[in-house]
Structure formats: C-alpha cells, structure tokens
C-alpha positions as CSV (number, residue, x, y, z in Angstrom):
1,M,79.9,66.2,94.9
2,H,83.2,67.8,95.9
3,S,83.8,69.3,92.8
4,A,80.3,70.7,92.6
5,R,80.9,72.4,95.9
6,R,84.0,73.9,94.8
7,A,82.5,75.1,91.7
8,G,79.7,76.6,93.8
9,S,82.2,78.3,96.2
10,S,84.3,79.7,93.3
11,F,81.2,81.2,91.7
12,R,80.0,82.7,95.1
13,K,83.6,84.3,95.1
14,F,83.5,85.6,91.8
15,L,80.0,86.9,92.2
16,L,80.9,88.9,95.4
17,I,83.9,90.3,93.7
18,A,82.0,91.3,90.8
19,I,79.6,93.1,93.2
20,L,82.5,95.0,95.0
21,A,83.8,96.1,91.5
22,L,80.3,97.5,90.7
23,A,80.2,99.3,93.8
24,M,83.0,101.1,93.1
25,G,82.1,102.0,89.7
26,L,84.3,99.7,88.0
27,P,83.3,97.6,85.0
28,A,82.3,94.0,86.2
29,P,83.3,91.2,86.0
30,A,86.3,92.4,83.8
31,Q,87.9,93.6,87.1
32,A,87.0,90.6,89.1
33,A,90.2,88.9,88.5
34,T,92.2,92.0,89.6
35,L,90.2,92.2,92.9
36,D,90.8,88.8,93.4
37,E,94.5,89.3,93.1
38,L,94.5,92.4,95.4
39,V,92.7,90.3,98.1
40,S,95.5,87.7,98.2
41,A,97.8,90.5,99.2
42,V,96.5,91.1,102.5
43,V,97.8,88.6,105.0
44,R,97.1,88.0,108.6
45,I,99.9,89.3,111.1
46,K,100.8,87.6,114.4
47,T,103.2,89.1,116.6
48,F,105.0,88.1,119.9
49,I,106.1,91.2,122.2
50,N,109.1,91.5,124.2
51,P,107.9,90.8,127.7
52,D,109.8,93.7,128.8
53,G,108.4,95.9,126.4
54,T,106.9,99.3,127.4
55,S,104.1,98.6,125.2
56,V,103.0,95.5,126.6
57,T,100.7,97.0,129.3
58,N,98.6,98.7,126.9
59,L,98.8,96.6,123.9
60,G,99.4,93.1,125.2
61,R,102.3,90.5,124.5
62,E,100.6,88.9,121.4
63,R,98.6,90.9,118.8
64,E,97.1,90.3,115.6
65,G,95.9,92.2,112.7
66,S,96.4,92.8,108.8
67,G,99.6,93.4,106.8
68,I,99.8,94.1,102.9
69,V,102.7,92.3,100.9
70,I,104.4,95.4,99.0
71,D,107.3,93.6,97.3
72,E,108.2,90.1,96.0
73,S,110.6,89.3,98.5
74,G,107.9,89.3,101.3
75,L,108.1,93.0,102.7
76,V,104.8,93.5,104.6
77,L,103.7,96.8,105.6
78,T,101.4,97.3,108.6
79,I,100.2,99.6,111.4
80,G,103.1,99.8,113.7
81,Y,101.6,98.9,116.9
82,L,100.8,95.6,115.8
83,M,104.5,94.8,116.1
84,V,106.5,97.5,117.9
85,E,108.9,95.7,120.3
86,A,108.2,92.5,118.9
87,H,110.6,89.6,119.2
88,A,109.0,87.2,116.8
89,A,106.4,87.4,114.0
90,E,104.4,85.5,111.4
91,I,102.2,85.9,108.8
92,V,99.4,83.7,107.3
93,T,98.4,83.8,103.6
94,G,95.1,83.6,102.2
95,S,95.8,80.1,101.2
96,G,96.8,78.9,104.8
97,R,100.4,79.0,104.5
98,T,102.2,80.2,107.8
99,L,105.5,82.1,107.3
100,A,107.9,83.2,109.9
101,A,108.9,86.8,109.7
102,T,111.5,89.4,110.8
103,V,110.9,92.9,112.4
104,V,112.3,95.4,109.7
105,G,111.3,98.8,111.3
106,Y,109.1,100.9,113.0
107,D,108.2,104.6,112.8
108,H,106.4,106.4,115.7
109,E,105.5,109.8,113.9
110,T,103.6,108.1,111.2
111,G,102.6,104.9,112.7
112,F,104.0,102.5,110.0
113,G,105.6,99.3,110.8
114,L,107.5,96.6,108.2
115,L,107.9,93.1,108.5
116,R,109.7,90.9,105.9
117,T,109.0,86.7,105.5
118,L,112.0,84.7,105.8
119,E,110.9,83.1,102.4
120,P,109.3,84.6,99.6
121,P,105.6,84.4,99.9
122,K,104.8,83.9,96.3
123,I,102.3,86.2,96.6
124,K,101.6,89.4,93.9
125,P,102.4,92.5,95.7
126,L,99.7,95.2,96.2
127,A,100.7,98.2,93.9
128,I,101.3,101.7,95.9
129,G,99.2,104.6,94.9
130,R,99.0,108.2,95.8
131,S,96.9,108.9,98.9
132,A,96.9,112.5,97.7
133,D,94.8,111.9,94.8
134,L,92.1,110.3,97.1
135,K,89.2,113.1,97.7
136,E,86.1,113.0,100.0
137,Q,83.3,111.1,98.7
138,D,85.8,108.6,96.4
139,P,84.9,105.0,96.6
140,A,87.2,102.7,97.9
141,L,87.8,99.3,99.5
142,V,88.9,98.4,102.9
143,M,90.6,95.0,102.8
144,S,91.6,93.0,105.8
145,Y,92.6,89.5,106.1
146,G,90.1,86.8,105.4
147,G,89.5,86.8,101.7
148,A,86.9,88.2,99.7
149,G,84.6,88.0,102.7
150,A,86.6,90.6,104.6
151,V,86.1,93.2,101.8
152,L,84.3,96.2,102.4
153,P,83.2,98.9,100.0
154,V,83.6,102.4,101.7
155,H,83.4,106.1,100.8
156,V,85.9,108.6,102.1
157,V,84.0,111.2,104.3
158,S,86.8,113.5,105.1
159,R,90.4,114.3,104.8
160,R,91.9,116.1,108.0
161,E,94.5,116.0,110.3
162,F,94.1,113.2,113.1
163,T,95.6,113.9,116.7
164,G,96.1,111.1,119.0
165,S,96.5,111.3,122.8
166,W,99.8,109.7,122.5
167,E,101.6,112.4,121.2
168,Y,100.8,111.5,117.5
169,L,99.4,113.9,114.6
170,V,98.8,112.8,110.9
171,E,98.2,115.4,108.7
172,G,95.7,114.5,105.8
173,A,94.4,111.4,107.5
174,I,92.0,109.5,105.6
175,F,88.4,108.7,107.4
176,T,86.2,106.2,105.6
177,S,82.6,105.1,106.4
178,P,81.1,102.6,106.7
179,P,83.6,101.1,109.6
180,H,85.2,98.1,109.0
181,P,85.3,95.9,112.1
182,A,89.1,94.5,111.5
183,W,90.7,97.8,110.9
184,S,94.2,97.1,112.4
185,G,96.6,97.1,109.4
186,A,93.8,96.8,106.8
187,A,94.5,98.0,103.0
188,L,92.7,100.9,102.0
189,V,92.4,100.1,98.1
190,S,91.5,103.1,95.6
191,R,89.3,102.5,92.7
192,E,92.6,102.1,90.7
193,G,93.3,98.9,92.6
194,K,96.2,100.5,94.7
195,L,97.2,100.9,98.0
196,V,96.5,104.2,99.5
197,G,96.3,103.9,103.2
198,I,96.8,101.7,106.3
199,G,94.1,101.0,108.8
200,S,94.9,102.7,112.3
201,L,91.5,103.4,114.2
202,I,87.8,103.1,114.3
203,V,86.4,106.4,115.3
204,G,82.9,108.0,116.2
205,D,83.3,111.2,114.1
206,A,84.6,110.2,110.8
207,K,82.9,113.1,108.9
208,G,84.5,115.7,111.5
209,D,83.3,118.8,112.6
210,N,81.8,117.4,115.7
211,E,79.3,115.3,113.5
212,P,78.7,111.9,114.9
213,G,79.3,108.8,112.6
214,P,81.4,105.8,112.8
215,G,84.2,105.2,110.6
216,N,87.9,104.4,110.3
217,M,91.0,106.4,110.2
218,F,93.6,105.3,107.7
219,V,97.3,106.4,107.5
220,P,98.3,108.0,104.1
221,I,100.3,106.0,102.2
222,D,102.1,108.9,100.9
223,L,103.9,109.0,104.2
224,L,105.8,105.9,103.6
225,G,107.9,107.1,100.6
226,P,110.3,109.6,102.7
227,I,111.1,107.1,105.2
228,L,111.1,103.8,103.7
229,G,114.7,103.8,102.8
230,D,115.6,104.6,106.7
231,L,113.4,102.0,107.7
232,L,114.9,99.4,105.4
233,A,118.5,100.5,106.3
234,Q,118.2,101.0,109.9
235,G,115.0,100.1,111.1
236,R,114.1,103.6,112.1
237,V,114.1,107.1,110.7
238,A,117.4,108.8,110.7
239,G,118.0,111.7,113.0
240,P,116.9,112.7,116.7
241,G,113.4,112.7,116.0
242,K,110.7,114.8,117.6
243,P,110.8,115.4,121.4
244,W,108.5,113.0,123.2
245,L,107.2,113.9,126.7
246,G,105.2,110.5,127.9
247,V,102.0,112.6,128.4
248,N,98.6,111.2,127.4
249,A,96.2,114.1,127.4
250,Q,92.5,114.8,126.2
251,A,90.9,118.1,125.2
252,V,88.1,118.3,127.3
253,H,85.9,121.5,127.4
254,G,88.9,123.7,126.1
255,R,91.1,122.0,128.6
256,L,94.0,119.7,128.0
257,L,93.5,117.1,130.9
258,V,96.3,114.8,131.7
259,G,95.0,111.2,131.7
260,R,98.1,109.1,131.9
261,V,101.9,109.7,132.3
262,A,104.0,106.9,131.0
263,P,106.1,105.3,133.9
264,G,109.8,106.4,133.7
265,S,109.0,109.1,130.9
266,P,110.4,112.9,131.0
267,A,106.8,113.8,132.4
268,A,107.0,111.3,135.1
269,Q,110.5,112.3,136.1
270,A,109.5,115.9,136.2
271,G,106.6,115.4,138.4
272,L,103.8,115.4,136.2
273,K,100.5,113.3,137.1
274,R,97.0,112.1,136.1
275,G,94.4,115.0,136.6
276,D,96.9,117.9,136.0
277,I,95.7,120.3,133.3
278,I,98.2,121.5,130.7
279,V,97.6,125.2,129.8
280,G,100.5,126.1,127.7
281,V,104.1,125.9,126.5
282,N,106.7,128.3,127.5
283,G,103.8,131.0,128.4
284,E,102.0,130.4,125.1
285,K,98.6,129.1,125.8
286,T,97.2,126.0,124.2
287,R,93.8,124.4,124.3
288,T,94.1,121.5,121.7
289,L,96.1,118.7,121.0
290,S,97.3,119.9,117.8
291,E,98.2,123.4,119.3
292,L,100.1,121.3,122.2
293,Y,102.3,119.1,119.7
294,R,103.3,121.7,117.4
295,K,104.4,124.2,120.1
296,V,106.7,121.4,121.6
297,W,107.9,120.2,118.3
298,A,108.7,123.8,117.5
299,I,111.1,124.4,120.4
300,G,113.6,121.6,118.9
301,A,114.4,118.0,118.3
302,A,114.5,115.2,120.7
303,G,116.5,116.3,123.6
304,V,115.4,119.7,124.0
305,T,113.9,121.1,127.5
306,V,110.0,121.6,127.3
307,P,108.8,124.2,129.5
308,L,105.2,123.0,130.0
309,D,102.8,125.3,131.9
310,V,100.6,123.2,133.9
311,M,97.7,123.8,136.5
312,S,98.5,121.3,139.3
313,N,96.3,120.8,142.2
314,S,94.5,124.3,141.1
315,E,98.0,126.0,141.2
316,P,99.9,127.1,138.3
317,R,103.4,125.5,137.8
318,R,106.1,125.3,135.2
319,F,107.5,121.9,134.6
320,D,110.8,121.5,132.7
321,L,110.8,118.5,130.7
322,E,114.1,116.9,129.4
323,S,112.5,115.5,126.1
324,V,113.8,112.3,124.5
325,N,113.2,110.1,121.2
326,R,110.4,107.9,121.8
327,L,112.3,105.2,119.9
328,D,114.9,105.1,122.5
329,T,112.6,104.3,125.2
330,L,111.1,101.1,123.4
331,K,112.5,97.5,123.2
332,L,113.0,97.4,119.5
333,Q,114.4,94.4,117.4
334,S,115.0,95.3,113.8
335,T,117.2,93.7,111.1
336,F,119.8,96.1,110.8
C-alpha cells in the first residue's frame, strides 16, 4: 500500500517536471532528472533579526523566503532584505533537514545577501549562468522553496532599469510574467538550467511603458561576480560606497514626493520631512527617481555633502545633507 503511494507520488512529480521541461521548449523526459536537481538547490531561509536593527520596523524581526545553494560548502545566495541585520539564520532543505547558517555578507546596491550553512548541506549547487544572455520573450522557470509544486514556467517580458523608493537602482533588471506568489529570494532559471536572477519584488507593471500587468522583478546574477570576493572576504563591498540620504520618495505627476524620512538619517538631521517635494540637486532639476539618484551619486562617494533643492510648505529651500554609507547605519553581523 505504502509503496504504491510512493510510486504514485514519484510518478506525479516526474510528470510535473516533464511538463515544465516542455513548457520551456526542452526535450522531455530527458531533462526531467536535471530539473529535479535544480529544484533541490532551492532552500527555505528563516532569519532572526537584531532587535535593535533599523530595518525591524519595516521588515520585521523574523523573515522567511528562499535561497539558492551555489557551492558545495553551503554558500546560499538570497535577496538581502531577508537577512540584513540578522543575528541568526537557518535553512530547510527539500528533504526537510534544518541546518544552522551564518551571515556572510550583504550588499545594499545590488540587493544580494549571502549565508553559509555550518555544515555542508550535501546538495548539488545550482550552476550560475549569464543574465546578459536572457532576452525578452525567453522562457524561464521561477523556483521557490517547496519542491516541484513551487516551480512556475514564465517568460521574460522586459529588461530595463528598476528604481526603488529606498535609494535603489538596478540596471537591466529582469521582469517576468506570470507572477510567482513566493518571489522573495526565488531562483530565476534559464532554459539551460542555470541561475540568472534572484527574486526581489512583485510588480504591477512588469512589461513597463505604463502598461498594467503583474509580474516579478529579478536582480540579474551578473551583478554578483564583481562583488563576490569582497562579500566573502569582508561581508561588504570595499570602499566608501554611494552616498545615502535616508529619503523614501515617489514620483507623482512629475514630482518627487517625500513619503518617509529614515529616523537618524542625513535627511532627518537636515530637517527634511514627509510631504516635502524634491525639485533638484545643486540647482539641476530632477523629476524621476533615476534622475535623482544619478545626480546625487555623481557628486561623489559616501560622506560628500549633497545640496538638495526642495519645496517645503510651498517654499523653496536648499538642504545640505551630509551623506553616509548605508551599510554604516545597519546592525550588520557577518563572518569576516
């Protein structure tokens, strides 16, 4: 009886993976075993955050999502907000094993985070591909923790920059559709069976050009290579980093409306407040977030004074913000 159930379960799993292979235009069932191995490299992540962390208010003290095993020692790549300011972490494998993990590093500019299990997970790592080779309309798979049932065939619907209100910009971000409901840290896998992106967000305009359509945004894996050595060696990218102000703004009808000012940030110390409108940087007008970020970053590295032109209570004002490196404001714990 039990053997019959196991056989039935194995057949359904095999059938599902074969269907996914066909959806990507791959031969099936020849690729079924390979896809099964890919699924096993995606693990569940649970993190426990420093209670004094600045990210606790927005992201919580316990976070869960997916991560991808990328080497045999147990190095796990995920999206950084799942583990930034974590003091402890664990992963759960597809077979149900729970393994303690340590924080290796975090990069604010890409959004990547790295963990490492305290013992090798005995899982075949997912090979890293080239996100630059991924084009619009290409088929792919989104894999979150949960086995074959958590795999979704998708298509790339756009490749474009993404700007986030938290002073974040990704060149060549990957947008896919339909949306995967468990996107945080999920793997975007190419038709060659390689990791090409890490899940970051669910969006309502995946196609861009103000065309409504839900989907997911993935951070391109090509951004990992240039910073991996620094993250492994010292938990962060070397150097002063880009200037951070602590302003969350949204583009509304051609205006940059301040929605939140991070407590204790350079913007808060300078007196910027919610409802102010950013109109320029050092006399140069700016109407989009990407314009704002590029103008600020062009002034210099973290520590530089940023002259911000603002309409505050309908009056024009100049705020001189003493910028900092975002990483210096976080309660980071990494293994370096």
